[in-house]
mmCIF file of the C-alpha atoms, coordinates in Angstrom:
data_MODEL
# 
_entry.id   MODEL 
# 
loop_
_atom_site.group_PDB 
_atom_site.id 
_atom_site.type_symbol 
_atom_site.label_atom_id 
_atom_site.label_alt_id 
_atom_site.label_comp_id 
_atom_site.label_asym_id 
_atom_site.label_entity_id 
_atom_site.label_seq_id 
_atom_site.pdbx_PDB_ins_code 
_atom_site.Cartn_x 
_atom_site.Cartn_y 
_atom_site.Cartn_z 
_atom_site.occupancy 
_atom_site.B_iso_or_equiv 
_atom_site.pdbx_formal_charge 
_atom_site.auth_seq_id 
_atom_site.auth_comp_id 
_atom_site.auth_asym_id 
_atom_site.auth_atom_id 
_atom_site.pdbx_PDB_model_num 
ATOM 1   C CA . MET A 1 1   ? 92.769  -20.698 40.881 1.00 0.00 ? 1   MET A CA 1 
ATOM 2   C CA . ASP A 1 2   ? 95.454  -22.268 37.748 1.00 0.00 ? 2   ASP A CA 1 
ATOM 3   C CA . ASN A 1 3   ? 97.997  -24.278 40.052 1.00 0.00 ? 3   ASN A CA 1 
ATOM 4   C CA . CYS A 1 4   ? 95.392  -25.405 42.440 1.00 0.00 ? 4   CYS A CA 1 
ATOM 5   C CA . LEU A 1 5   ? 94.834  -29.275 42.474 1.00 0.00 ? 5   LEU A CA 1 
ATOM 6   C CA . PHE A 1 6   ? 91.645  -29.326 43.657 1.00 0.00 ? 6   PHE A CA 1 
ATOM 7   C CA . CYS A 1 7   ? 90.271  -26.860 41.435 1.00 0.00 ? 7   CYS A CA 1 
ATOM 8   C CA . LYS A 1 8   ? 91.422  -28.766 38.365 1.00 0.00 ? 8   LYS A CA 1 
ATOM 9   C CA . ILE A 1 9   ? 89.890  -31.992 40.124 1.00 0.00 ? 9   ILE A CA 1 
ATOM 10  C CA . ALA A 1 10  ? 86.696  -30.194 40.003 1.00 0.00 ? 10  ALA A CA 1 
ATOM 11  C CA . ALA A 1 11  ? 87.247  -29.448 36.854 1.00 0.00 ? 11  ALA A CA 1 
ATOM 12  C CA . GLY A 1 12  ? 87.760  -32.430 35.484 1.00 0.00 ? 12  GLY A CA 1 
ATOM 13  C CA . GLN A 1 13  ? 91.536  -32.066 34.638 1.00 0.00 ? 13  GLN A CA 1 
ATOM 14  C CA . ILE A 1 14  ? 92.631  -34.387 36.790 1.00 0.00 ? 14  ILE A CA 1 
ATOM 15  C CA . PRO A 1 15  ? 90.926  -37.729 37.475 1.00 0.00 ? 15  PRO A CA 1 
ATOM 16  C CA . SER A 1 16  ? 89.129  -38.566 40.862 1.00 0.00 ? 16  SER A CA 1 
ATOM 17  C CA . ASN A 1 17  ? 87.369  -41.578 42.009 1.00 0.00 ? 17  ASN A CA 1 
ATOM 18  C CA . LYS A 1 18  ? 84.239  -39.402 42.733 1.00 0.00 ? 18  LYS A CA 1 
ATOM 19  C CA . VAL A 1 19  ? 81.603  -40.282 45.403 1.00 0.00 ? 19  VAL A CA 1 
ATOM 20  C CA . TYR A 1 20  ? 79.346  -37.367 44.716 1.00 0.00 ? 20  TYR A CA 1 
ATOM 21  C CA . GLU A 1 21  ? 79.118  -34.156 42.584 1.00 0.00 ? 21  GLU A CA 1 
ATOM 22  C CA . ASP A 1 22  ? 76.405  -31.259 41.902 1.00 0.00 ? 22  ASP A CA 1 
ATOM 23  C CA . ASP A 1 23  ? 76.574  -28.163 40.450 1.00 0.00 ? 23  ASP A CA 1 
ATOM 24  C CA . GLN A 1 24  ? 78.169  -26.323 43.700 1.00 0.00 ? 24  GLN A CA 1 
ATOM 25  C CA . VAL A 1 25  ? 80.632  -29.318 45.676 1.00 0.00 ? 25  VAL A CA 1 
ATOM 26  C CA . LEU A 1 26  ? 82.736  -32.890 44.494 1.00 0.00 ? 26  LEU A CA 1 
ATOM 27  C CA . ALA A 1 27  ? 83.152  -35.380 46.856 1.00 0.00 ? 27  ALA A CA 1 
ATOM 28  C CA . PHE A 1 28  ? 86.039  -38.155 45.951 1.00 0.00 ? 28  PHE A CA 1 
ATOM 29  C CA . HIS A 1 29  ? 87.962  -40.744 47.764 1.00 0.00 ? 29  HIS A CA 1 
ATOM 30  C CA . ASP A 1 30  ? 91.378  -39.642 49.442 1.00 0.00 ? 30  ASP A CA 1 
ATOM 31  C CA . ILE A 1 31  ? 94.073  -40.967 47.281 1.00 0.00 ? 31  ILE A CA 1 
ATOM 32  C CA . ASP A 1 32  ? 96.078  -41.738 51.123 1.00 0.00 ? 32  ASP A CA 1 
ATOM 33  C CA . PRO A 1 33  ? 93.052  -42.757 52.997 1.00 0.00 ? 33  PRO A CA 1 
ATOM 34  C CA . GLN A 1 34  ? 93.748  -42.882 56.637 1.00 0.00 ? 34  GLN A CA 1 
ATOM 35  C CA . ALA A 1 35  ? 90.342  -45.292 57.777 1.00 0.00 ? 35  ALA A CA 1 
ATOM 36  C CA . PRO A 1 36  ? 88.316  -47.760 55.822 1.00 0.00 ? 36  PRO A CA 1 
ATOM 37  C CA . VAL A 1 37  ? 86.351  -45.041 54.449 1.00 0.00 ? 37  VAL A CA 1 
ATOM 38  C CA . HIS A 1 38  ? 88.286  -41.561 53.775 1.00 0.00 ? 38  HIS A CA 1 
ATOM 39  C CA . PHE A 1 39  ? 86.453  -38.960 51.264 1.00 0.00 ? 39  PHE A CA 1 
ATOM 40  C CA . LEU A 1 40  ? 87.069  -35.392 50.747 1.00 0.00 ? 40  LEU A CA 1 
ATOM 41  C CA . VAL A 1 41  ? 84.153  -32.945 50.102 1.00 0.00 ? 41  VAL A CA 1 
ATOM 42  C CA . ILE A 1 42  ? 85.433  -29.288 48.121 1.00 0.00 ? 42  ILE A CA 1 
ATOM 43  C CA . PRO A 1 43  ? 83.648  -26.423 47.334 1.00 0.00 ? 43  PRO A CA 1 
ATOM 44  C CA . LYS A 1 44  ? 83.784  -26.225 43.413 1.00 0.00 ? 44  LYS A CA 1 
ATOM 45  C CA . LYS A 1 45  ? 84.538  -22.315 44.332 1.00 0.00 ? 45  LYS A CA 1 
ATOM 46  C CA . HIS A 1 46  ? 88.046  -21.651 44.926 1.00 0.00 ? 46  HIS A CA 1 
ATOM 47  C CA . ILE A 1 47  ? 88.417  -20.538 48.720 1.00 0.00 ? 47  ILE A CA 1 
ATOM 48  C CA . ASP A 1 48  ? 91.665  -20.823 50.297 1.00 0.00 ? 48  ASP A CA 1 
ATOM 49  C CA . ALA A 1 49  ? 91.387  -22.106 53.600 1.00 0.00 ? 49  ALA A CA 1 
ATOM 50  C CA . PRO A 1 50  ? 88.576  -22.029 56.283 1.00 0.00 ? 50  PRO A CA 1 
ATOM 51  C CA . ALA A 1 51  ? 90.161  -18.735 57.609 1.00 0.00 ? 51  ALA A CA 1 
ATOM 52  C CA . ALA A 1 52  ? 89.305  -17.204 54.115 1.00 0.00 ? 52  ALA A CA 1 
ATOM 53  C CA . LEU A 1 53  ? 85.291  -17.860 54.552 1.00 0.00 ? 53  LEU A CA 1 
ATOM 54  C CA . THR A 1 54  ? 83.314  -15.080 54.583 1.00 0.00 ? 54  THR A CA 1 
ATOM 55  C CA . GLY A 1 55  ? 79.179  -14.632 55.699 1.00 0.00 ? 55  GLY A CA 1 
ATOM 56  C CA . GLU A 1 56  ? 78.675  -15.073 51.960 1.00 0.00 ? 56  GLU A CA 1 
ATOM 57  C CA . ASP A 1 57  ? 79.581  -18.442 51.943 1.00 0.00 ? 57  ASP A CA 1 
ATOM 58  C CA . ALA A 1 58  ? 77.773  -19.720 54.891 1.00 0.00 ? 58  ALA A CA 1 
ATOM 59  C CA . PRO A 1 59  ? 74.955  -21.167 52.253 1.00 0.00 ? 59  PRO A CA 1 
ATOM 60  C CA . LEU A 1 60  ? 77.328  -23.094 50.924 1.00 0.00 ? 60  LEU A CA 1 
ATOM 61  C CA . VAL A 1 61  ? 79.115  -24.735 53.839 1.00 0.00 ? 61  VAL A CA 1 
ATOM 62  C CA . GLY A 1 62  ? 75.620  -25.337 55.222 1.00 0.00 ? 62  GLY A CA 1 
ATOM 63  C CA . HIS A 1 63  ? 75.246  -27.250 51.927 1.00 0.00 ? 63  HIS A CA 1 
ATOM 64  C CA . ILE A 1 64  ? 78.835  -28.961 52.165 1.00 0.00 ? 64  ILE A CA 1 
ATOM 65  C CA . PHE A 1 65  ? 77.177  -30.558 55.549 1.00 0.00 ? 65  PHE A CA 1 
ATOM 66  C CA . ALA A 1 66  ? 74.592  -31.531 53.959 1.00 0.00 ? 66  ALA A CA 1 
ATOM 67  C CA . VAL A 1 67  ? 76.261  -33.266 51.594 1.00 0.00 ? 67  VAL A CA 1 
ATOM 68  C CA . ILE A 1 68  ? 78.385  -35.194 54.427 1.00 0.00 ? 68  ILE A CA 1 
ATOM 69  C CA . ALA A 1 69  ? 75.168  -36.345 55.834 1.00 0.00 ? 69  ALA A CA 1 
ATOM 70  C CA . LYS A 1 70  ? 73.739  -37.421 52.657 1.00 0.00 ? 70  LYS A CA 1 
ATOM 71  C CA . ILE A 1 71  ? 76.758  -39.344 51.700 1.00 0.00 ? 71  ILE A CA 1 
ATOM 72  C CA . ALA A 1 72  ? 77.109  -40.810 55.085 1.00 0.00 ? 72  ALA A CA 1 
ATOM 73  C CA . ALA A 1 73  ? 73.244  -42.324 55.182 1.00 0.00 ? 73  ALA A CA 1 
ATOM 74  C CA . ASP A 1 74  ? 73.921  -43.611 51.667 1.00 0.00 ? 74  ASP A CA 1 
ATOM 75  C CA . LEU A 1 75  ? 77.121  -45.326 52.668 1.00 0.00 ? 75  LEU A CA 1 
ATOM 76  C CA . GLY A 1 76  ? 75.346  -46.865 55.951 1.00 0.00 ? 76  GLY A CA 1 
ATOM 77  C CA . LEU A 1 77  ? 77.965  -44.682 58.432 1.00 0.00 ? 77  LEU A CA 1 
ATOM 78  C CA . GLU A 1 78  ? 75.403  -45.240 61.296 1.00 0.00 ? 78  GLU A CA 1 
ATOM 79  C CA . ASN A 1 79  ? 78.093  -45.504 63.666 1.00 0.00 ? 79  ASN A CA 1 
ATOM 80  C CA . GLY A 1 80  ? 79.650  -42.424 63.206 1.00 0.00 ? 80  GLY A CA 1 
ATOM 81  C CA . TYR A 1 81  ? 82.153  -40.696 60.824 1.00 0.00 ? 81  TYR A CA 1 
ATOM 82  C CA . ARG A 1 82  ? 84.394  -37.636 61.796 1.00 0.00 ? 82  ARG A CA 1 
ATOM 83  C CA . VAL A 1 83  ? 84.901  -34.106 59.778 1.00 0.00 ? 83  VAL A CA 1 
ATOM 84  C CA . VAL A 1 84  ? 87.924  -32.453 59.571 1.00 0.00 ? 84  VAL A CA 1 
ATOM 85  C CA . THR A 1 85  ? 89.007  -29.456 58.244 1.00 0.00 ? 85  THR A CA 1 
ATOM 86  C CA . ASN A 1 86  ? 92.544  -28.345 58.490 1.00 0.00 ? 86  ASN A CA 1 
ATOM 87  C CA . SER A 1 87  ? 93.755  -24.581 58.293 1.00 0.00 ? 87  SER A CA 1 
ATOM 88  C CA . GLY A 1 88  ? 96.643  -22.934 57.734 1.00 0.00 ? 88  GLY A CA 1 
ATOM 89  C CA . GLU A 1 89  ? 100.460 -24.489 57.932 1.00 0.00 ? 89  GLU A CA 1 
ATOM 90  C CA . ASP A 1 90  ? 100.336 -25.579 61.949 1.00 0.00 ? 90  ASP A CA 1 
ATOM 91  C CA . GLY A 1 91  ? 96.788  -26.863 61.474 1.00 0.00 ? 91  GLY A CA 1 
ATOM 92  C CA . GLY A 1 92  ? 98.081  -28.986 58.819 1.00 0.00 ? 92  GLY A CA 1 
ATOM 93  C CA . GLN A 1 93  ? 96.840  -27.690 55.741 1.00 0.00 ? 93  GLN A CA 1 
ATOM 94  C CA . THR A 1 94  ? 98.813  -28.762 52.436 1.00 0.00 ? 94  THR A CA 1 
ATOM 95  C CA . VAL A 1 95  ? 96.138  -28.092 49.848 1.00 0.00 ? 95  VAL A CA 1 
ATOM 96  C CA . HIS A 1 96  ? 95.288  -24.879 49.456 1.00 0.00 ? 96  HIS A CA 1 
ATOM 97  C CA . HIS A 1 97  ? 91.561  -25.264 48.636 1.00 0.00 ? 97  HIS A CA 1 
ATOM 98  C CA . LEU A 1 98  ? 89.010  -25.581 51.396 1.00 0.00 ? 98  LEU A CA 1 
ATOM 99  C CA . HIS A 1 99  ? 88.481  -29.032 51.895 1.00 0.00 ? 99  HIS A CA 1 
ATOM 100 C CA . PHE A 1 100 ? 86.624  -31.506 54.319 1.00 0.00 ? 100 PHE A CA 1 
ATOM 101 C CA . HIS A 1 101 ? 87.867  -34.740 54.892 1.00 0.00 ? 101 HIS A CA 1 
ATOM 102 C CA . VAL A 1 102 ? 85.155  -37.467 56.224 1.00 0.00 ? 102 VAL A CA 1 
ATOM 103 C CA . LEU A 1 103 ? 86.675  -40.436 58.122 1.00 0.00 ? 103 LEU A CA 1 
ATOM 104 C CA . ALA A 1 104 ? 84.759  -43.391 58.897 1.00 0.00 ? 104 ALA A CA 1 
ATOM 105 C CA . GLN A 1 105 ? 84.856  -47.132 59.932 1.00 0.00 ? 105 GLN A CA 1 
ATOM 106 C CA . ARG A 1 106 ? 87.189  -47.500 62.437 1.00 0.00 ? 106 ARG A CA 1 
ATOM 107 C CA . LYS A 1 107 ? 87.602  -46.197 65.965 1.00 0.00 ? 107 LYS A CA 1 
ATOM 108 C CA . LEU A 1 108 ? 89.111  -42.581 65.900 1.00 0.00 ? 108 LEU A CA 1 
ATOM 109 C CA . ALA A 1 109 ? 90.869  -41.385 69.093 1.00 0.00 ? 109 ALA A CA 1 
ATOM 110 C CA . TRP A 1 110 ? 90.819  -38.310 70.834 1.00 0.00 ? 110 TRP A CA 1 
ATOM 111 C CA . PRO A 1 111 ? 92.855  -35.860 70.794 1.00 0.00 ? 111 PRO A CA 1 
ATOM 112 C CA . PRO A 1 112 ? 93.923  -36.687 67.065 1.00 0.00 ? 112 PRO A CA 1 
ATOM 113 C CA . GLY A 1 113 ? 97.731  -36.610 66.863 1.00 0.00 ? 113 GLY A CA 1 
# 
């Protein structure tokens, strides 16, 4: 998408503080961290939101979660972490490109605010 912030980051048009990258996904530190560890994992393929996922996207979503597990292990997040995906306005989605927030190294309350 031409005006998608995350597509531009994935294409290297906007710099990011990369944590991980392969041919399908990019992980980078959040510019407004909500925990001592807070990074995003995005597919390089533009998908508007979780609600836009189809069965064809299942291998990609599985890969994203495998990448999250790898990064968490590499960062030593053995005490746990939270993965958050927002969908739509009421869900708090502000960038319309599927993305997963990974937050760690602080106690995370439940229910979330």
